[in-house]
C-alpha positions as CSV (number, residue, x, y, z in Angstrom):
1,M,33.3,247.6,41.3
2,K,34.2,245.8,44.5
3,V,32.3,242.7,45.6
4,Q,32.3,241.6,49.2
5,K,32.5,238.0,50.0
6,G,31.0,236.7,53.2
7,R,28.9,234.0,54.7
8,A,25.3,234.0,53.8
9,V,23.0,233.4,56.7
10,A,19.7,231.9,55.9
11,A,16.9,233.7,57.7
12,P,13.7,231.7,58.5
13,P,11.0,232.5,56.0
14,R,8.5,235.1,57.1
15,G,5.1,233.7,58.1
16,S,6.4,230.2,58.8
17,L,4.8,228.4,61.7
18,R,7.1,227.3,64.4
19,F,5.5,224.8,66.8
20,S,6.9,224.3,70.2
21,P,5.7,222.2,73.1
22,I,3.6,225.2,74.4
23,N,1.7,225.2,71.1
24,A,1.0,221.4,71.4
25,V,-0.2,221.8,75.0
26,L,-2.5,224.6,74.1
27,L,-3.9,222.8,71.1
28,V,-4.5,219.6,73.1
29,L,-6.2,221.7,75.9
30,G,-8.3,223.4,73.3
31,L,-9.4,220.1,71.8
32,L,-10.1,218.6,75.3
33,A,-12.2,221.7,76.2
34,V,-14.2,221.4,72.9
35,A,-14.7,217.6,73.5
36,A,-15.9,218.2,77.0
37,G,-18.1,221.0,75.9
38,Y,-19.9,218.8,73.4
39,Q,-20.2,216.0,75.9
40,L,-21.8,218.4,78.4
41,L,-24.0,219.8,75.6
42,A,-25.3,216.3,74.8
43,R,-26.2,215.9,78.5
44,G,-28.2,219.1,78.5
45,S,-25.9,221.6,80.1
46,T,-26.8,225.2,79.2
47,V,-24.0,227.0,81.1
48,A,-20.8,225.0,81.3
49,A,-21.0,223.6,77.8
50,P,-21.1,226.9,75.9
51,L,-18.3,228.3,78.2
52,L,-16.1,225.3,77.4
53,L,-16.8,225.5,73.7
54,V,-16.0,229.3,73.6
55,L,-12.9,228.7,75.7
56,G,-11.7,226.0,73.3
57,Y,-12.6,227.6,70.0
58,V,-12.0,231.3,70.7
59,V,-9.1,231.2,73.2
60,L,-7.1,228.0,73.4
61,I,-6.9,226.8,69.8
62,P,-6.1,230.2,68.4
63,L,-3.4,230.7,71.0
64,G,-2.0,227.3,70.2
65,I,-1.7,228.3,66.6
66,I,-0.2,231.8,66.9
67,L,2.1,231.5,69.9
């Protein structure tokens, strides 16, 4: 039985999170959108506040996590 010798190359583990500057920017934008949405909600906004909250929670924060 012949055994081959070679270099073992370590592959990154599957499912590991790799954060880049783009992820950080998207997460910060998401947090700012959520904070602005709650601020507008406290002032009585019924249009802009929900839009900012949905943008932050449903679009920007998930994109910041999965990209």
